[in-house]
C-alpha positions in Angstrom: -0.1 0.0 0.0 1.1 3.7 -0.3 0.8 6.1 2.7 0.5 9.8 2.0 1.4 12.4 4.7 0.9 16.2 4.6 3.3 19.0 5.3 2.0 22.4 4.6 1.4 22.5 0.8 3.7 19.5 0.1 2.9 15.7 0.4 5.0 12.9 1.2 4.4 9.4 -0.3 5.8 6.1 1.1 4.9 2.8 -0.6 5.5 -0.9 0.2 7.8 -2.9 -2.0 4.9 -5.0 -3.4 3.7 -1.7 -5.2 5.1 -0.2 -8.3 4.9 3.6 -8.3 4.7 5.8 -11.3 5.1 9.6 -10.7 4.4 12.1 -13.4 4.6 15.9 -13.6 2.6 16.7 -16.6 4.1 14.5 -19.3 7.4 14.3 -17.4 8.2 11.0 -15.5 9.7 12.0 -12.2 9.7 8.5 -10.3 9.4 5.0 -11.5 10.1 2.1 -9.3 9.0 -0.2 -6.4 8.7 0.8 -2.7 9.6 4.5 -3.3 9.4 7.5 -0.9 9.4 10.9 -2.1 7.9 14.4 -1.7 5.5 15.9 -4.4 3.2 18.7 -4.9 -0.2 17.6 -5.1 -1.3 20.3 -7.6 0.8 19.1 -10.5 1.6 15.4 -9.5 -0.1 12.4 -11.2 0.7 9.1 -9.4 -0.2 5.5 -10.3 0.2 2.6 -7.9 0.4 -0.7 -9.4 0.5 -3.9 -7.2 3.1 -6.5 -8.1 2.4 -9.2 -5.6 0.6 -12.4 -6.3 -3.2 -12.3 -6.2 -6.0 -14.7 -6.5 -9.2 -14.3 -8.4 -12.1 -16.8 -8.0 -14.3 -17.7 -10.8 -17.5 -19.4 -11.2 -18.3 -20.9 -14.8 -21.7 -22.0 -15.9 -21.6 -23.8 -19.3 -23.3 -26.3 -21.2 -22.3 -29.9 -21.9 -22.3 -31.4 -25.3 -25.4 -33.0 -24.4 -27.0 -29.5 -23.5 -27.0 -30.0 -19.8 -26.2 -27.2 -17.4 -22.8 -27.6 -15.6 -21.1 -25.3 -13.1 -17.3 -25.2 -12.7 -15.5 -23.3 -9.9 -11.9 -22.4 -9.6 -9.1 -19.9 -8.7 -6.7 -18.0 -10.9 -3.5 -16.8 -9.4 -1.7 -14.1 -11.3 0.8 -11.2 -10.9 1.5 -8.0 -12.7 5.1 -8.6 -14.3 5.1 -5.4 -16.5 3.4 -2.7 -14.5 4.3 0.2 -16.9 2.6 -1.8 -19.9 -0.5 -2.4 -17.6 -0.7 1.4 -16.6 -1.1 2.2 -20.3 -4.1 -0.2 -20.5 -5.8 0.2 -17.1 -6.0 3.4 -15.0 -4.2 2.9 -11.6 -4.0 6.5 -10.7 -4.5 7.3 -6.9 -5.8 10.2 -5.1 -2.8 12.3 -4.0 -4.6 13.2 -0.5 -5.6 9.7 0.5 -3.6 7.3 -1.7 -6.7 5.4 -2.7 -7.5 4.3 -6.3 -9.5 6.9 -8.2 -11.1 4.0 -10.2 -11.3 0.1 -9.8 -8.4 -1.1 -11.8 -8.2 -4.4 -9.9 -11.8 -5.1 -10.7 -11.5 -4.6 -14.4 -8.4 -6.9 -14.4 -10.1 -9.5 -12.2 -13.2 -9.2 -14.5 -10.8 -9.8 -17.7 -9.3 -12.8 -16.1 -12.6 -14.3 -15.1 -14.0 -14.0 -18.6 -10.9 -15.4 -20.2 -11.1 -18.4 -17.7 -14.6 -18.9 -18.4 -14.1 -18.8 -22.1 -11.4 -21.7 -22.0 -13.3 -23.6 -19.4 -16.6 -23.5 -21.4 -14.8 -24.8 -24.5 -13.8 -27.8 -22.6 -17.4 -28.1 -21.0 -19.1 -28.0 -24.5 -16.8 -30.6 -26.1 -18.0 -33.5 -23.9 -21.3 -34.8 -22.5 -22.1 -34.4 -18.9 -21.3 -37.9 -17.7 -17.9 -37.7 -19.3 -17.2 -34.4 -17.7 -18.3 -35.7 -14.3 -16.3 -38.8 -14.9 -13.0 -37.2 -15.7 -13.3 -34.4 -13.1 -11.5 -31.1 -13.0 -8.3 -32.2 -14.7 -9.0 -31.8 -18.3 -10.8 -28.4 -17.6 -7.7 -27.2 -15.7 -5.3 -28.5 -18.3 -7.2 -26.8 -21.1 -7.1 -23.4 -19.0 -3.3 -23.7 -18.1 -2.6 -24.4 -21.8 -4.4 -21.3 -23.3 -4.9 -18.6 -20.7 -1.2 -17.8 -19.9 -0.8 -17.6 -23.6 -3.6 -15.2 -24.3 -2.6 -12.2 -26.3 -4.7 -9.7 -24.2 -2.7 -10.7 -21.0 0.6 -10.5 -22.8 -0.1 -7.1 -23.9 -1.1 -6.1 -20.6 1.9 -7.4 -18.7 0.0 -9.9 -16.8 1.5 -13.3 -15.8 -0.6 -16.2 -14.8 1.1 -18.1 -11.9 -1.4 -21.0 -11.3 -5.0 -22.3 -11.9 -7.0 -24.3 -9.6 -10.2 -25.9 -10.7 -12.1 -27.1 -7.5 -15.1 -28.8 -8.9 -17.5 -29.7 -11.8 -21.1 -30.1 -10.7 -24.3 -30.5 -12.8 -27.6 -28.6 -12.0 -29.5 -29.6 -9.0 -32.2 -31.4 -10.9 -29.9 -33.2 -12.9 -27.6 -33.9 -10.0 -30.7 -35.6 -8.2 -31.4 -37.5 -11.4 -27.7 -38.8 -11.5 -27.8 -39.5 -7.8 -30.9 -41.5 -8.2 -29.4 -43.4 -11.1 -26.0 -43.8 -9.2 -28.1 -45.0 -6.1 -30.1 -47.5 -8.2 -26.9 -48.7 -9.8 -25.2 -49.0 -6.4 -28.3 -50.7 -5.0 -28.4 -53.0 -7.9 -24.8 -53.8 -7.2 -25.5 -54.4 -3.5 -28.5 -56.7 -4.4 -26.1 -58.5 -6.9 -23.5 -58.8 -4.2 -26.2 -60.1 -1.8 -27.5 -62.5 -4.3 -24.0 -63.8 -5.1 -23.4 -64.1 -1.3 -26.5 -66.1 -0.8 -25.8 -68.1 -4.0 -22.2 -68.8 -2.6 -23.8 -69.6 0.7 -26.2 -72.0 -1.0 -23.4 -73.4 -3.0 -21.3 -74.0 0.1 -24.2 -75.5 1.9 -24.8 -77.8 -1.1 -21.2 -78.7 -1.1 -21.3 -79.4 2.6 -24.2 -81.5 2.2 -22.8 -83.4 -0.8 -19.6 -84.0 1.2 -21.7 -85.3 4.2 -23.6 -87.6 1.8 -20.4 -88.7 0.4 -19.2 -89.5 3.9 -22.4 -91.3 4.7 -22.1 -93.3 1.5 -18.6 -94.1 2.4 -19.5 -95.0 5.9 -22.3 -97.2 4.5 -20.0 -98.8 2.2 -17.5 -99.5 5.0 -20.1 -100.7 7.1 -21.4 -103.1 4.4 -17.9 -104.3 3.9 -17.7 -104.8 7.8 -20.8 -106.7 7.8 -19.7 -108.9 4.8 -16.3 -109.4 6.6 -17.9 -110.3 9.9 -20.3 -112.8 7.8 -17.1 -114.2 6.3 -15.4 -114.4 9.7 -18.5 -115.9 11.2 -18.8 -118.4 8.4 -15.1 -119.2 8.7 -15.4 -119.5 12.4 -18.2 -121.9 11.9 -16.5 -123.9 9.5 -13.4 -124.0 11.6 -15.8 -125.0 14.5 -17.5 -127.7 12.4 -14.1 -128.8 11.2 -12.7 -129.0 14.8 -15.9 -130.9 15.9 -15.6 -133.2 13.2 -12.1 -133.8 13.9 -12.9 -134.1 17.5 -15.7 -136.5 16.7 -13.5 -138.6 14.4 -10.9 -138.6 17.2 -13.6 -139.6 19.6 -14.8 -142.2 17.1 -11.3 -143.4 16.7 -10.5 -143.4 20.3 -14.1 -145.2 21.0 -13.2 -147.6 18.1 -9.8 -148.2 19.7 -11.2 -148.7 23.2 -14.0 -151.1 21.8 -11.5 -153.0 19.9 -9.2 -153.1 23.1 -12.2 -154.0 25.3 -13.2 -156.6 22.5 -9.7 -158.0 22.7 -9.7 -158.1 26.4 -13.1 -159.8 26.4 -11.9 -162.0 23.8 -8.9 -162.9 26.0 -11.1 -163.3 29.0 -13.6 -165.5 27.2 -10.6 -167.4 25.4 -9.2 -167.9 29.0 -12.6 -169.0 30.3 -13.2 -171.1 27.3 -9.9 -172.8 27.9 -10.7 -173.1 31.4 -14.3 -174.6 30.6 -12.6 -176.8 28.2 -10.3 -178.0 30.9 -13.2 -178.6 33.3 -15.1 -180.3 30.3 -12.1 -182.6 29.9 -12.1 -183.2 33.7 -15.8 -183.9 33.7 -15.5 -186.2 30.6 -13.2 -188.3 32.5 -15.4 -188.5 35.7 -17.9 -191.3 36.1 -21.7 -190.5 35.7 -22.3 -191.1 39.3 -19.8 -188.3 40.2 -21.4 -186.0 37.5 -24.6 -186.7 38.7 -23.5 -185.8 42.2 -21.9 -182.6 41.2 -25.0 -181.7 39.3 -27.0 -182.4 42.1 -24.8 -180.1 44.3 -25.0 -177.5 41.6 -28.6 -177.8 41.5 -28.9 -177.7 45.2 -27.0 -174.6 45.5 -29.6 -173.0 43.0 -32.7 -174.3 44.4 -34.7 -172.9 47.1 -34.6 -173.9 50.5 -35.7 -177.5 51.0 -37.4 -178.2 54.4 -37.7 -181.9 53.9 -35.8 -184.4 51.7 -37.0 -187.9 51.1 -34.5 -190.4 49.9 -35.0 -194.1 49.2 -32.6 -196.6 50.6 -31.4 -197.5 47.1 -30.7 -194.1 46.2 -29.0 -193.5 49.5 -26.9 -196.6 49.1 -26.0 -195.7 45.6 -24.8 -192.2 46.3 -22.8 -193.2 49.3 -21.0 -195.6 47.2 -20.4 -193.2 44.5 -19.2 -190.7 47.1 -16.9 -193.3 48.7 -15.5 -194.1 45.3 -14.8 -190.6 44.5 -13.0 -189.9 47.6 -10.8 -193.0 47.0 -9.8 -191.8 43.6 -8.9 -188.3 45.1 -6.8 -190.0 47.6 -5.1 -192.2 45.1 -4.4 -189.1 42.8 -2.9 -187.3 45.7 
């Protein structure tokens, strides 16, 4: 800024280094530079104050897309005055010699010019594509178009204005279109969500089916193994029964052989005993064959008497008794002789 102080009929100006001061007296240039401080006469002085620092100018652009939809673009242009003398010839930066304020609005004129140029180049980019492409691509293409064309604009070069940077904040459609796009986007997102839900359910069903199939396979395998176990148990049982039958058969055969052997042995023993009895009987019969009939009769009577029931009374005739006694006496005599 520039500060003017008063001393009688003279004035003193002191400016900051960010301002370029041009001091003329009539057509004569007295001072030209930045951050000057000098005395001057207010009656004959003409002073211009040109800011040389970086300044920002916001802009709002309303354009139409290729498909005739209203689109709004917001941004900021940062600029600085690189040639203040050239700009002072195009725009009036004169100040009041009493207060140091601008007599007109030169900065507004410069800002309006920058805004119009930025709107022009942004609108070119907006009108070249449909609204969906603009929203999908974002602010990059619009900013790039302004950066490429605005600093090279002849009007700014002639005025000595340099563009430092350009920022495009957002590109937005009209409220009605934005709601329609949001509805469409919401519907698309909802469809994607439903699709994801359906896919998740389908995946869950598929996993459940896989689990059930696996369980069924396990059951089938268990049933097959159980069947094999039952068959094997049957085979084992049959084999055990066969072995038991074979063992019993062998035992029966052994028992039969043993019984047969015992029977043969017993028969042999009985045969030996009977043979001995027969031999003994033959001996006895030989002895009896040599005995007289009377002795045999007596022995028979003795044997018979031993087997007869008890006899209370016996009646013998005299002849029978005499004969018996004779026989008995003869028998005793023969025994005595043999002895």
